[in-house]
C-alpha positions in Angstrom: 80.9 133.4 -45.5 84.6 133.8 -46.0 87.7 131.9 -44.9 89.6 132.9 -41.7 92.5 133.9 -43.9 90.4 136.2 -46.1 92.3 139.5 -46.8 90.9 140.6 -50.1 89.3 143.8 -48.7 92.4 144.7 -46.7 94.6 144.1 -49.8 92.3 146.3 -51.9 92.2 149.0 -49.3 95.9 149.0 -48.4 96.8 152.4 -46.9 93.9 154.4 -48.4 94.2 157.8 -46.8 90.7 159.1 -47.8 88.6 156.1 -46.8 85.7 156.4 -44.3 82.7 154.6 -43.0 80.6 156.2 -45.8 82.4 153.8 -48.3 80.6 150.9 -46.6 77.2 152.6 -45.6 74.3 150.4 -46.6 76.7 148.1 -48.5 76.3 144.4 -48.4 79.5 142.4 -48.4 79.4 138.6 -48.3 75.9 138.6 -46.8 76.7 141.3 -44.1 75.0 144.7 -44.5 76.8 147.6 -42.9 75.2 150.9 -41.6 77.0 154.1 -40.7 75.6 155.9 -37.6 76.2 159.1 -35.8 77.5 161.2 -38.7 77.2 164.4 -36.7 79.3 167.4 -35.8 81.8 166.5 -33.0 80.8 169.2 -30.5 78.9 169.8 -27.3 75.6 168.8 -28.9 76.8 165.3 -29.8 74.3 162.8 -28.4 76.8 160.8 -26.3 74.1 158.9 -24.3 72.4 157.8 -27.5 75.7 156.6 -29.0 76.6 154.6 -25.9 73.1 153.1 -25.7 73.4 152.0 -29.3 76.7 150.3 -28.7 75.3 148.6 -25.6 72.3 147.4 -27.5 74.5 145.9 -30.3 76.7 144.2 -27.8 73.7 142.7 -26.0 72.4 141.4 -29.3 75.7 139.5 -29.8 77.2 141.9 -32.4 80.4 143.9 -32.3 80.5 147.6 -33.2 83.1 149.3 -35.4 84.2 152.6 -34.0 86.5 155.4 -35.2 88.8 156.6 -32.4 91.9 158.8 -32.3 95.2 157.0 -32.2 98.7 158.0 -33.1 97.6 161.5 -34.3 95.0 160.1 -36.8 91.6 158.4 -36.6 91.8 154.6 -36.5 89.2 151.9 -36.7 88.6 149.8 -33.6 86.1 147.0 -32.8 84.1 147.3 -29.6 83.9 143.7 -28.4 82.5 143.9 -24.8 81.3 146.1 -22.0 83.1 146.0 -18.6 81.3 145.7 -15.2 81.8 149.4 -14.7 80.0 150.2 -18.0 82.9 151.1 -20.2 83.6 149.5 -23.5 86.7 147.5 -24.5 87.9 148.1 -28.1 90.5 146.4 -30.1 92.5 147.2 -33.2 95.7 146.2 -35.0 98.6 148.4 -35.7 100.9 146.2 -37.8 101.7 143.2 -35.6 100.7 145.1 -32.4 97.2 144.6 -30.9 95.8 147.8 -29.4 93.4 147.3 -26.5 91.5 150.3 -25.1 89.6 149.8 -21.9 88.5 153.5 -21.7 86.6 153.9 -24.9 83.9 156.1 -23.4 86.4 158.5 -22.1 88.2 158.7 -25.4 84.9 159.4 -27.2 83.9 162.1 -24.7 87.3 163.8 -25.1 86.7 163.7 -28.9 83.3 165.2 -28.6 81.8 162.2 -30.3 82.5 159.8 -33.1 80.8 157.7 -35.7 80.2 154.0 -35.6 79.2 151.2 -38.0 76.8 148.4 -37.1 75.9 145.4 -39.2 73.2 142.9 -39.9 73.5 139.3 -41.0 70.8 137.2 -42.6 69.1 134.7 -40.3 71.3 131.6 -39.8 74.5 133.2 -40.8 
């Protein structure tokens, strides 16, 4: 467990231009093990239904999902925190001091022909 004001990883990472989810796949950090999922071509064969079901399952289990989405001409990391009554996902990210809130995550993923996500597991009692 780390303190609320923990920024060691962000300070190390800074503005790393070549970072990706693969840097954290199957890596344990402070008791949390991360898993990269849906590393597939972004095309018409991308399994959207499976991706969306995986996100739903994680949210129902009380976990958030890290998702890569296009923003400002690049890909940016967001956290899917909840599902709306109409079935879409609400995702959050920070851009400097500005909080980005997307309420149309599914639409964005569909327009992008898919994306990858990261899930995580914590030990019992954490």
